[in-house]
C-alpha positions in Angstrom: -6.7 -4.5 16.9 -10.3 -5.6 16.7 -11.0 -2.9 14.2 -8.1 -4.2 12.0 -9.6 -7.7 12.0 -13.0 -6.2 11.2 -11.6 -4.4 8.2 -9.7 -7.5 7.0 -13.1 -9.4 7.1 -14.7 -6.6 5.2 -12.0 -6.8 2.5 -12.4 -10.5 2.2 -16.2 -10.2 2.0 -15.9 -7.5 -0.7 -13.5 -9.7 -2.6 -15.9 -12.6 -2.5 -18.8 -10.4 -3.5 -17.0 -9.2 -6.6 -15.7 -12.6 -7.6 -18.2 -12.9 -10.5 -17.3 -9.5 -11.8 -13.6 -10.5 -11.7 -14.3 -13.7 -13.6 -14.0 -11.5 -16.7 -10.8 -10.0 -15.2 -11.5 -6.4 -15.9 -7.9 -5.0 -16.4 -6.5 -2.1 -14.4 -6.0 0.5 -17.1 -2.9 2.7 -17.0 0.2 2.5 -14.9 -0.8 4.1 -11.6 -2.5 6.9 -9.7 -2.0 9.9 -7.5 -4.4 10.9 -4.7 -4.7 14.0 -2.5 -7.1 13.5 0.4 -8.6 15.2 3.5 -9.2 12.7 6.3 -10.8 12.5 9.7 -9.6 10.6 12.7 -12.8 10.4 14.8 -11.6 8.8 18.0 -10.1 10.8 20.9 -7.8 9.5 23.6 -7.1 10.3 27.3 -3.9 9.4 29.2 -2.4 10.4 32.5 1.2 11.5 32.9 2.8 10.9 36.3 6.4 11.9 36.4 8.9 12.2 39.3 11.6 14.9 38.7 14.0 15.6 41.5 13.3 18.8 43.5 15.2 19.7 46.7 17.1 16.4 46.3 13.9 14.3 46.5 11.5 13.0 43.9 8.5 15.2 43.3 5.2 13.8 41.8 3.7 15.7 38.9 0.4 14.5 37.5 -1.0 15.8 34.2 -4.2 14.6 32.4 -3.8 14.6 28.6 -6.6 14.7 26.1 -5.8 14.0 22.4 -9.0 15.0 20.5 -10.3 13.9 17.2 -9.5 15.9 14.1 -8.6 16.2 10.5 -5.4 15.4 8.6 -3.9 15.6 5.1 -3.2 12.4 3.2 -1.2 11.9 0.0 -0.5 8.8 -1.9 0.9 7.3 -5.1 0.2 3.9 -6.5 1.9 1.9 -9.3 0.7 -1.2 -11.1 3.2 -4.1 -10.8 1.4 -7.0 -12.4 -2.1 -7.3 -13.8 -4.4 -5.8 -11.1 -1.8 -5.9 -8.3 0.3 -2.9 -7.4 2.1 -1.0 -4.6 0.8 2.0 -2.7 2.9 4.5 -0.8 1.2 7.2 1.2 1.9 9.9 3.8 -0.4 11.3 6.4 0.1 13.8 9.3 -2.2 14.4 12.3 -1.6 16.9 15.1 -3.5 18.3 18.1 -2.7 20.8 20.9 -4.1 21.0 24.4 -3.7 23.1 27.6 -4.1 21.3 30.9 -3.6 21.9 34.7 -0.9 20.0 36.4 -0.9 19.0 40.1 2.5 18.7 41.8 3.5 17.2 45.1 6.7 19.1 45.9 9.1 17.9 48.6 9.7 20.1 51.6 13.2 21.7 51.4 14.0 21.1 55.1 12.1 18.0 56.1 12.6 15.0 53.9 9.5 12.8 53.3 7.1 15.8 53.6 5.5 17.4 50.5 3.2 20.3 49.7 0.6 20.5 46.9 0.6 23.1 44.1 -1.1 23.4 40.7 -0.3 25.4 37.6 -1.3 25.6 34.0 0.9 23.5 31.6 0.8 25.9 28.8 0.3 24.6 25.3 1.2 20.9 24.8 1.4 19.3 21.4 0.9 15.8 20.0 1.7 14.7 16.4 1.6 11.6 14.3 3.3 11.3 10.9 3.0 8.1 9.0 4.3 6.4 5.9 1.9 3.8 4.5 3.5 1.1 2.3 0.8 -1.3 1.0 0.0 -3.8 -1.6 -3.0 -2.8 -3.5 -5.5 -4.9 -5.4 -7.3 -2.7 -8.0 -10.8 -3.8 -8.9 -12.4 -1.9 -11.9 -16.1 -2.5 -11.4 -17.3 -0.4 -14.3 -16.0 2.0 -16.9 -15.9 4.9 -14.4 -15.8 3.2 -11.0 -12.8 1.4 -9.4 -12.4 -0.1 -5.9 -9.1 -1.0 -4.3 -8.2 -3.1 -1.3 -5.0 -2.1 0.5 -3.0 -4.0 3.2 0.5 -3.6 4.6 2.6 -1.9 7.2 2.5 1.8 8.3 5.6 3.4 9.9 4.7 6.1 12.5 6.7 8.8 14.1 4.9 9.8 17.3 5.7 13.0 19.2 4.2 14.2 22.5 4.9 17.0 24.9 5.4 16.1 28.6 6.3 18.1 31.7 10.0 17.9 32.5 9.9 19.7 35.8 8.5 22.8 37.6 10.1 25.6 39.5 8.7 26.1 43.0 8.3 29.5 44.7 8.4 29.2 48.5 9.4 31.1 51.6 10.0 30.2 55.3 8.5 28.3 57.0 7.8 26.5 53.7 4.3 25.4 54.6 2.9 26.4 51.3 4.4 26.4 47.8 3.5 27.8 44.4 4.8 27.2 40.9 6.5 30.0 39.0 7.4 28.1 35.7 6.8 24.8 33.9 9.4 23.2 31.7 8.1 21.1 28.8 10.0 18.3 27.0 9.1 16.8 23.7 9.5 13.0 23.4 9.6 11.2 20.0 9.3 7.4 19.3 8.8 5.3 16.2 6.1 2.5 15.9 4.9 0.1 13.2 1.3 -1.0 12.6 -0.6 -3.2 10.2 -3.0 -1.3 8.1 -6.0 -2.5 6.2 -8.4 -0.4 4.1 -10.6 0.1 1.1 -10.6 2.9 -1.4 -13.2 3.8 -4.1 -12.8 6.1 -7.1 -15.2 7.6 -9.5 -13.6 8.8 -12.7 -15.1 12.1 -14.0 -12.8 11.9 -17.0 -10.4 9.2 -18.1 -7.7 10.7 -15.9 -9.3 12.7 -13.2 -11.7 11.6 -10.5 -12.9 11.8 -6.9 -12.7 9.1 -4.2 -13.1 8.1 -0.6 -11.2 5.8 1.7 -11.8 3.8 4.9 -8.9 2.3 6.8 -7.7 1.2 10.2 -4.1 1.9 11.1 -3.3 1.9 14.8 0.1 2.1 16.5 1.5 2.8 20.0 4.8 3.7 21.6 6.2 3.7 25.1 7.7 7.1 25.9 10.0 8.0 28.9 8.9 10.3 31.6 11.0 12.7 33.8 12.4 10.9 36.8 11.9 7.4 35.3 9.0 5.3 34.1 7.2 5.3 30.8 3.8 6.1 29.4 2.1 4.5 26.3 0.9 6.9 23.7 -1.3 5.7 20.9 -1.6 6.9 17.3 -3.8 6.4 14.3 -6.9 4.3 14.6 -10.0 4.4 12.4 -9.5 6.9 9.5 -12.0 8.0 6.9 -11.6 10.6 4.2 -11.8 11.6 0.5 -10.4 13.7 -2.2 -9.1 14.0 -5.7 -7.6 11.2 -7.9 -5.4 11.3 -11.0 -4.7 8.3 -13.2 -1.5 8.0 -15.3 
């Protein structure tokens, strides 16, 4: 949230700094644009899943550390001028990561309620993904014949998906003093979230229609997801995003 406020301040400062240039009201030429970008989400996130599936008629405790690393993502957008230098921007981005962790389980004793044994096992591959539709108002600021800047603000609509552990299958023999895990069941949870996004975008036109550009934005969201046996966990998405790519004016 602090980053969002910071970007809004940057947008305001940029707007004030170009006020003189806009005194002549350089018009936004053409009707709109298309952009194809390659972005980077530099931050990583850690969260701990603690679920309580029922095993032998009692709740077990399964603890899994999750690490969602930084990475790259594709980003596509189209913009259309509505009035003078103001328009609408609609974009789509998709970010995903995979991880493999080791879970630790406290498994109830099959004969003595209230007692448990400890076992660990690899989780296998777990996935995290974030797809987002960005719907913004855009203020296009032509600064020179070949250079344009844009300020974008508005909501982003996220679909966040995350793999969690549903349960484990214990392997045990009498007298049940020790236990091992033969298999791990994974469940994918999906939730929607809405965030406020603010950003800036710059374009250098190599020809009247084709150019290259770069963007900087903050778009952070979070969602509470259910865990096996009850309870929820908060999963975050988005954040600071930077990138660049190709631009087409029409």
